[in-house]
LOVEX-139573 format. One record per residue (C-alpha): z, y, x. Coordinates in steps of 0.02 Angstrom, whole numbers, padded with zeros to 5 digits, always signed. Each point is the difference from the previous one (the first is absolute). Layout:
ZYX...
END
This chain:
-00859+00428-01140-00083-00150+00093-00177+00018+00041-00108-00162+00020-00172+00044+00081-00081-00144-00069+00016+00058-00180-00097+00165+00029-00188+00050+00006-00071+00023+00179-00021+00192-00029+00188+00019-00035+00041-00111+00157-00105+00124+00114+00086+00152-00079+00165-00075+00038-00043-00048+00178-00079+00188+00018+00161+00071-00071+00122-00102+00120-00124+00048+00148+00004+00180-00034+00189-00004-00032+00034-00082+00185-00135+00104+00075+00091+00164-00062+00178-00054+00043+00079+00122+00132+00094-00063+00149+00074+00172+00064+00121+00132-00051-00036+00170+00075+00122+00145+00021-00029+00077-00175-00005-00164-00094+00134-00115-00078+00013-00175-00071+00071-00012-00181+00096-00137-00090-00161-00080-00075-00122+00024+00150-00031-00103+00160-00078+00010+00169-00128-00144+00025-00032-00052+00185-00186+00026+00057-00024-00188-00023+00091-00012-00158+00109-00117+00071+00169+00098-00026+00065+00118-00114+00136+00135+00004+00087+00043-00160+00172+00018-00088+00053-00156-00082+00155-00088-00069+00055-00169+00053+00026-00144-00128+00138+00028-00120+00038+00175+00054-00041+00170-00071+00029+00087+00177-00148+00065+00087-00059-00014+00181-00148+00048+00110-00080-00153+00082-00150-00069+00074-00066-00153-00077-00158-00117+00006-00132+00057-00119+00007-00168-00100+00032-00042-00176+00167-00063+00054+00120+00132+00048+00049-00027+00181+00097+00122+00080+00011+00009+00194+00084+00168+00034+00116+00111-00088+00025+00186+00043+00157+00052-00091+00092-00175+00012+00179+00075-00008-00037+00150-00118-00080-00066-00153-00071+00127-00122+00059-00002-00187-00142+00086-00090-00194+00005+00010-00032+00167+00050+00012-00021+00194-00144+00053+00112-00047-00049+00180-00072+00129+00103-00004+00092+00176+00132+00138+00023-00026+00160+00081+00068-00064+00176-00116-00138-00017+00108-00133-00043-00030-00135-00138+00118+00014-00133+00048-00066-00181+00058+00136-00120+00087-00044-00164-00007+00083-00164+00106+00150+00052-00101+00021+00173+00128-00067+00111-00039-00103+00155+00038-00188-00035-00091-00064+00156-00084+00081+00159-00067-00070+00156+00108+00125+00086-00108+00043+00145+00107+00101+00137-00147+00123+00020-00095+00082-00131-00190-00047-00010-00111+00153-00063-00157-00094-00062+00048-00181-00061-00073-00123-00130+00060-00176-00055-00120-00144+00013+00018-00182-00066-00091-00106+00117-00075-00163-00056+00126-00102+00121+00133+00069-00128+00070+00123+00119+00027+00169-00071-00015+00133+00144+00031+00188+00016-00138+00067+00091+00001+00175+00107-00158+00059-00052-00015+00123+00136+00018-00139+00143-00057-00149-00098+00156-00094+00049+00126-00091-00106+00169+00069-00013+00080-00119-00109-00049-00182-00060+00079-00109-00136-00032-00150+00111+00131+00075+00126+00138-00004-00157-00033-00181-00069+00078-00046-00165+00015-00195-00033-00183-00042+00031-00088-00034+00164-00189+00032-00006-00142-00032+00127+00000+00126+00129+00172+00065-00035+00103+00012+00151+00183-00060-00003+00083+00073+00152+00168+00034+00081+00035+00125+00137+00168-00015+00069-00009+00151+00118-00058+00118-00133+00105-00076-00145-00142-00022-00097-00063-00169-00110-00113-00045-00143+00072-00137-00101-00025-00099-00154+00140+00021-00135+00006-00096-00154+00020+00084-00176+00172-00021-00073-00079-00092-00150-00175-00030-00074+00046+00154-00110+00066+00109+00138-00090+00048+00146+00158+00080+00089+00023-00088+00175+00090-00167-00038+00101-00113+00117-00133-00075+00108-00093+00082+00144-00126-00066+00125-00025+00078+00168-00093-00047+00162+00122-00026+00153-00035+00084+00167+00044-00160+00091-00123-00073+00132-00096-00095-00074+00023+00094-00168+00053-00078-00168+00047+00063-00167+00154-00036-00102+00051+00012-00186+00176+00074-00032+00114-00010-00151+00083+00166+00029+00064-00014+00178-00001-00188-00003-00153-00109+00070-00080-00088-00146-00154-00072+00073-00096+00010+00172-00183-00033+00058+00053-00037+00183-00104+00077+00149-00185+00027+00015-00096-00120+00105-00159+00094+00010-00074-00097-00160+00138-00008-00123+00189+00003-00024+00073-00153+00060+00104-00037-00149-00148+00016-00115-00090-00162+00057-00120+00017-00159-00041+00183+00025-00173+00019-00069-00137-00014+00124-00126+00094-00100+00071+00166+00036+00069-00029+00173-00145+00080+00077+00062+00165-00084+00183-00013+00053+00064+00112+00129+00185+00002+00068+00029+00113+00142+00104+00128+00089-00053+00165+00061+00153+00024+00116+00173-00082+00027+00102+00022-00160-00153+00003-00116-00090-00141-00097-00134-00002-00138-00089-00115-00113-00160+00025-00081-00115-00128-00096-00187+00024-00076-00106-00114-00111-00167-00026+00081-00082-00029-00169-00006+00174-00083-00019-00089-00178+00171-00084+00019+00150+00091-00075+00154-00062+00080+00172+00077+00045+00189-00048+00021+00132+00059-00113+00194-00004+00024+00079-00059-00162+00167+00064-00064+00052-00183+00020-00027+00003+00188-00160-00105+00002-00160+00050+00076-00146-00034-00095-00182-00016+00048-00107+00066-00134-00195-00026-00005-00102+00059-00144-00101-00136-00101-00157+00094-00071-00037-00168-00104+00179+00009-00081+00025+00192+00012+00176-00029+00067+00096-00012+00163+00016-00166+00087+00173-00001+00058+00083-00108+00136+00163+00021+00093+00026-00174+00097+00182+00028-00006+00136-00126-00010+00196-00011+00014-00025-00028+00190-00062+00171+00021+00160+00083-00031+00075+00054+00168+00128-00118+00074-00007-00109-00153+00082-00153+00104+00115+00111+00109-00001-00027+00195-00063-00158+00076-00069-00059-00172-00180-00033-00049-00073+00044-00172-00142-00121-00078-00052+00042-00174-00073-00173-00007+00161-00090+00011+00152-00008-00116+00120+00075+00057-00106+00127+00085+00122+00027+00141+00048-00113+00139+00090+00016+00177-00093-00026+00160+00025-00157+00084+00151+00007+00097+00085+00125-00124+00119-00032-00141+00034+00128-00151+00129+00121+00037+00075-00017-00179-00029-00172-00085+00059+00052-00172-00111+00151-00006-00149-00103+00068+00020-00135-00129+00006+00125-00136-00172+00080+00052+00074+00160+00091-00068-00010+00175+00025+00174+00064+00139-00056+00112-00120-00105+00101+00038-00140+00130+00090-00026+00159-00039-00096+00156+00069-00180+00008+00015-00024+00189+00031+00168+00114-00131+00032+00130+00031-00052+00189-00029+00186+00065+00135+00056-00117+00134-00123+00063+00006+00060+00185-00026-00201+00038-00099-00043+00145-00005-00191-00055-00101-00070-00124-00191+00026-00033-00087+00162-00036-00043+00075-00176-00162-00034-00071-00123+00066-00131-00029-00073-00173-00169+00041-00069-00027+00061-00178-00174+00006-00059-00101+00109-00115+00156+00138-00035+00014+00171-00045+00082+00076+00151+00179+00078-00013+00047+00170+00011+00068+00097+00153-00109-00057+00135-00019+00062+00183-00181+00013+00059-00038-00039+00184-00152+00018+00093-00151-00117-00027+00003-00076+00175+00182-00036-00014+00056-00181+00012+00068-00009-00171+00089-00163-00003+00063+00028+00179+00072+00168-00033+00082-00054-00152+00090-00149+00074+00061+00095+00154+00080+00132-00116+00154-00079-00095-00024+00145-00141-00169-00057-00043+00024-00142-00148-00192-00010-00054-00175+00065+00062-00174-00011-00073-00164+00037+00097-00113+00075-00118-00181+00028+00029-00045+00189-00016+00174+00049+00023+00085-00095+00143+00178-00066+00047+00127+00037-00131+00188-00034+00038+00145-00014-00119+00181+00040+00054+00084+00008-00167+00011-00100-00160-00168-00065-00052-00013+00090-00178-00138-00013-00122-00102-00156+00054-00129-00076-00132-00091-00164+00012-00190+00006-00054-00104-00123-00073-00144+00047+00126-00021+00129+00142+00165+00081+00069+00065-00007+00180+00093-00114+00108+00193+00049+00029+00095-00091+00140+00182+00002-00030+00129-00033+00136+00118-00151-00021+00121-00090+00101-00074-00153+00085+00112-00120-00088-00032+00066-00168-00191+00001+00020+00000-00179+00077+00114-00084-00106-00131-00030-00129-00117-00048+00132+00118-00127+00065+00030-00072-00168-00192-00017-00032-00020-00101+00169+00133-00122-00062-00083-00008-00178-00179-00021+00095+00068-00153+00111+00079-00076-00160-00158+00006-00095-00102-00069+00147+00108-00139+00024+00015-00030-00196-00183+00000-00016-00019-00139+00122+00118-00105-00101-00084+00032-00157-00171-00038+00069+00073-00172+00051+00075-00045-00155-00143+00069-00101-00112-00136+00081+00113-00134-00079+00016+00082-00175-00161+00086-00021-00069-00124-00131+00152+00013-00115+00005+00193+00005-00198+00021-00031+00005-00024-00176+00158+00097-00023-00079+00148+00095-00159-00012-00102+00099+00023-00158+00094+00145+00076-00160+00089+00056-00076-00012-00163+00160+00067-00080+00043+00129+00135+00151+00087+00009+00125-00037-00161+00024+00142-00109+00181+00015+00058-00058+00019+00193-00125+00141-00057+00130+00087-00092+00125-00023+00144-00129+00081+00124-00030+00148-00107+00201+00023-00027+00023+00003+00185-00036+00183+00033+00124+00053-00135+00189+00014+00034+00086-00146-00079+00145+00025-00108+00131-00140-00036+00006-00086-00167+00193+00020-00002-00013+00179+00044-00108+00031-00156+00098-00107-00106+00161+00105+00044-00095+00159-00021-00054-00045-00181+00157-00081-00042-00087-00168-00010-00147+00055-00094+00103+00060-00137-00102+00028-00164+00080+00187-00005-00081+00038+00158-00176-00038-00068-00110+00147+00008-00157-00069-00084-00099-00160+00004-00190-00034+00026-00121-00147+00023+00079-00030+00166+00169-00005-00059+00162+00113-00008+00043+00154+00098+00186+00030+00039+00104+00155+00059+00097-00041+00149+00111+00090+00124+00012-00063+00189+00164+00003+00099-00055+00162+00087-00004+00095-00181-00195-00010+00004-00059-00021-00173-00150-00122-00012-00122-00086-00141-00014-00182+00021-00166-00076-00073+00033-00184-00027-00142-00114-00022+00034-00112-00149-00016-00184+00052-00079-00035-00174-00146+00139+00027-00168-00070+00018-00087+00166+00034+00129+00087+00123-00022-00103+00173-00160+00079+00039+00045+00165-00061+00159-00006+00096-00078-00044+00164-00133+00134-00034+00128+00121-00012+00088-00046+00158-00159+00016+00097-00059+00163-00075+00169+00105-00017+00073-00054+00162-00145+00088+00097+00020+00166-00095+00113+00156+00028-00017+00152-00112+00119+00107-00100-00084-00041-00173-00002-00179+00035+00160-00110-00044+00074-00067+00169+00027-00184+00033+00161-00037+00096-00020-00180+00030-00026-00172-00080+00104-00164-00022-00075-00174-00014+00158-00124+00011+00049-00126-00132-00182-00022-00061+00021+00188-00061-00121+00135+00032+00055+00184-00007-00049+00167+00050+00129+00137+00036-00055+00182-00043+00084+00171+00012+00095+00032-00169-00072+00146-00099+00135+00065-00124-00127+00071-00137-00099-00159-00026-00171+00012-00054-00103+00138-00061-00037-00080-00174+00186+00016-00040-00004+00181+00014-00172+00030-00062+00004-00110-00160+00190+00010-00032+00046+00132-00106+00170+00028+00079-00054+00025+00170-00159+00099-00034+00102+00176+00006+00017-00039+00194-00189+00003+00022-00047+00181-00011-00182+00058+00048+00043+00031+00181+00086-00161+00019-00148-00091-00073-00120+00103+00113+00101-00057+00155+00006-00188-00060-00200+00008-00016-00029+00064+00149+00127-00118+00079-00095-00153-00072-00160+00080+00062+00059+00012+00177+00062-00183-00002-00174-00047-00054-00089+00102+00131+00107-00083+00129-00042-00177-00068-00187+00042-00011-00036+00106+00154+00144+00037+00118+00087-00160+00029-00055-00109+00131-00047-00130-00141-00112+00056-00155+00089-00070-00151-00044-00003-00178+00154-00013-00110-00085-00077-00168+00160+00017-00111+00036+00198+00007+00105+00037-00155+00153+00094-00044+00120-00152+00009-00061-00017+00179+00041+00175+00044+00190+00011+00052+00101+00170+00013+00127+00034+00128+00156+00113-00029-00101+00157+00003-00139-00072-00114-00117-00025+00152-00130-00135-00043-00023-00163+00108-00139-00123-00046+00071-00182-00009-00061-00185-00045-00126-00040+00120-00016-00175-00066-00177+00029-00053-00067+00113+00148-00149-00049+00102-00030+00058+00181-00177+00052+00052-00063-00044+00184-00119+00098+00097-00120+00124-00093+00014-00091-00167+00027+00113-00149-00031-00124-00148+00031-00183-00033-00021-00124-00139+00119-00125-00067+00004-00138-00125+00175+00015-00032+00045+00167-00089+00173+00060+00009+00093+00151-00064+00046+00082-00164-00111+00021-00159-00019+00181-00028+00003+00061+00180-00151-00107+00054-00167+00074+00056-00148-00057-00115-00085-00074+00159+00145-00091+00046+00059-00080-00167-00172-00055-00041-00092-00050+00173+00154-00010+00118-00064+00144+00117+00135+00101+00070+00014+00138+00125+00085+00170+00028-00076+00065-00166+00085-00142-00088+00167+00068+00042-00064+00172-00034-00030-00054-00180+00176-00061-00018+00068+00156+00079-00103+00112-00140+00075-00116-00136+00176+00033+00073-00036+00194+00024-00056+00017-00181+00166-00099-00050+00108+00122+00104-00091+00150-00083+00015-00066-00172+00175-00109+00019-00101-00134-00109-00032-00178+00066-00184-00046+00007+00049-00181-00041+00087+00049-00178-00083+00162-00039-00095+00011-00163-00043+00159-00104-00058+00016-00175-00180-00064+00050+00085-00152+00092-00080+00059+00174+00077-00037+00171+00075+00148+00104-00154+00025+00101-00108+00011-00153+00128+00123-00081-00007+00108+00160-00187-00002-00001-00007+00053-00183+00122+00138+00038-00097+00055+00150-00167+00017-00107+00088+00092-00128+00068+00116+00116+00180-00043-00041+00061-00089+00152+00148+00093+00019+00062-00092-00163+00012-00155+00114+00160+00075+00078+00158-00085-00031+00104+00103-00113+00155-00037+00116-00078+00114+00140+00021+00146-00131-00073+00133+00115-00148+00094-00050-00018+00076+00168-00081-00157+00068-00148-00018-00114-00111+00030+00154+00081-00135+00095-00019-00112-00147-00179+00031-00019-00037-00030+00184+00102-00159+00017-00082-00068-00166-00174+00046+00077+00047-00111+00165+00069-00140-00111-00157-00007-00096-00107+00007+00158+00102-00150+00064-00041-00105-00139-00187+00033-00021-00082-00167-00034-00122-00009+00150+00110-00012+00152-00111+00106+00104+00023+00137-00099+00188-00005+00030+00063+00114+00135+00089-00088+00150+00187+00011+00034-00009+00140+00129-00108+00104-00118+00113-00028-00152+00145+00064+00105-00089+00156+00055-00052+00028-00197+00187-00015-00053+00055+00117+00134-00133+00131-00047-00089-00013+00164-00156-00034-00100+00010+00138-00124-00153-00042-00103+00005-00165-00081-00145-00102-00063-00002-00047-00175+00028-00178-00031-00120-00132-00071+00059-00109-00150+00152-00118+00055+00004-00185-00016+00089-00037-00161+00067-00169+00069+00135-00063-00100+00043-00184-00017+00058-00050-00165+00149-00128-00003-00037-00176-00072+00056-00019-00179+00119-00135+00049+00086+00119+00129+00028+00162-00119+00166+00035-00063+00039-00065-00179+00062+00161-00066-00108+00082-00137+00007+00164+00092-00078-00056+00162-00143+00100+00051-00174-00067-00017-00063+00078+00155+00149-00048+00116-00061-00054+00172+00074-00144+00102+00100+00067+00142+00042-00154+00090-00063-00023+00176-00127-00132+00011-00071-00109+00151-00093-00150-00082-00157+00089-00076-00175-00052+00068-00111+00137+00043-00165-00003-00094
END
């Protein structure tokens, strides 16, 4: 039952407040020797911040004992019996006769224990307000065991991540196997005992991500590390072979922690008291994956392709490099002089790379060491960096895992042969001389032709760049594919190869000479609306890299043609599966959930995680493509808009998109924001749940899908919305949750809709209790009478599903 305090008399409100206060004040935080904690009971920390209780993860009936934040959203930060789940609800948590903390199952057998080597005669368990569960020796007043020294997947303030090589002890973060299974997963993050210390994330035994060393203020590969909490961060060592990392939050009202997800992403989560949800940020991109570009290759998430060889180096395997597999790395073009045993020629020099995340496997020298001189005199030294707070760093092996940052970072000096380094300098000198002489000649000539050119220049200044010049400038950053190659790949654009057609023109399937299958999007010469959308798509998608966004391979601008080349996705678009009866059997509920989550993650990347904030503006089932494993990829960015700076809303007089998926504020007033895409996602979510198309749905009352879902919700029959093709009664709870989220997304007022990050948390059950939605916007655009089918059986409430881009915002 939902309680709205504003609807109750003041006396009742006071009674409720008194009841809540009495409940909190009477909560216990301690289990003594003769006490136990049952399945439905909980320990509450003294400040009401944390609780300890038995719980079941989402979509699981197994029981675990865990510590979680005492919030309306279930947020588990530590699990006792990660490897030994309980299958019944009769377990207890208590202190054993030898003083250990134990979990007993229904048969009174020990499932989990603190396993102290020596018994404690008089002990009790206390849940502290830091989230630390401690076993206290009451006779000495000392802690003999702490949950903080046996971390799960969460890193809390005042918790100590540590490693002690000498004693073979460590406290590391280990991901869950999946959101439904707390068992230790693939990823583990630990502090490294190097001097200075750093921490590393591993996938099994393979490095997956690293922070770089600590410079006294931050980890150097985290240039954007939040300074707000730097004063409370401590990284250090108690003795050789040891290292530890602790952070605190100065403001006690801030709830903030870090969690290692099953996917290997480390998320920072801060509680929003206003939204009653966790604000999530990760700041991760493809360049964070260890060794993405191999040795002597630099990774820049802002560029496409993201990997380039250092100056003076070439790809080891050209074919692999061109195909987007960069792990083989690069090799030196010209050998170093010191490697040739040749006394002739000039000495090697160093090339400066600015603003980078430094490579792995460094050697640290004393601070007062002549960094450049000591490297130059040592032939095995191939690079150096002099980092404030750390000192002189040398590298003698392959330079691996170098990342280029937009701001911050360090300067890396790479050893190159003199001839290699000055080749470009000499060429620049020649060019500079030529330019100077040419400038003088042009200045003389200009004097004589000035009057003739003045009018011409005035006209050119008014017009600026021609559209062709503007387009060519935008296309420069993309790999260029020859027209002949695309013609051969599509068998001269054979109609049999056509995959579909939109307002921009047709899309063809093709196969390159290397066997790679592609999709070629060809702008029709007769198209009046496609040129701007074509160029917009080039600008937007060429800068994006995400597993749930379709990948742009290159473009072609020959023979007055404009074509974009994409990866080919064999299963086509989602609407063919969702609304085509012969393919619906492939979409069981689990597959639909994965599709929904993938779309949402792609949107989250566009809205929050990419370096550009992008609003898609045309999200619909036909713009979701499916790969061979039915993983979704968002496509068609011709209508997308980029937000600059801190802008989160814009207004346009040119409304684009598709009827039935447009939010009301956008369709009527031209206002678009992240919440516009959330509205479209809500429509798409309801379509995936129901298997019914919003643009053509009509029930006996001639309602649109949103109105129909709202009616079922109010009647308590929302499970009736489920697509009969799912045919699985066990998923009814999921149906209710997904329909609830869909209705929250299509609420009429944009401010009422959740943001994309919150939507993802709702779908993954990280937010357990969902708010009740307000009435949605029943936004449906009737087809003009002249464009409706002539068939007598055509629906009276059909909606035009054609993408439009010519409406004026009112």
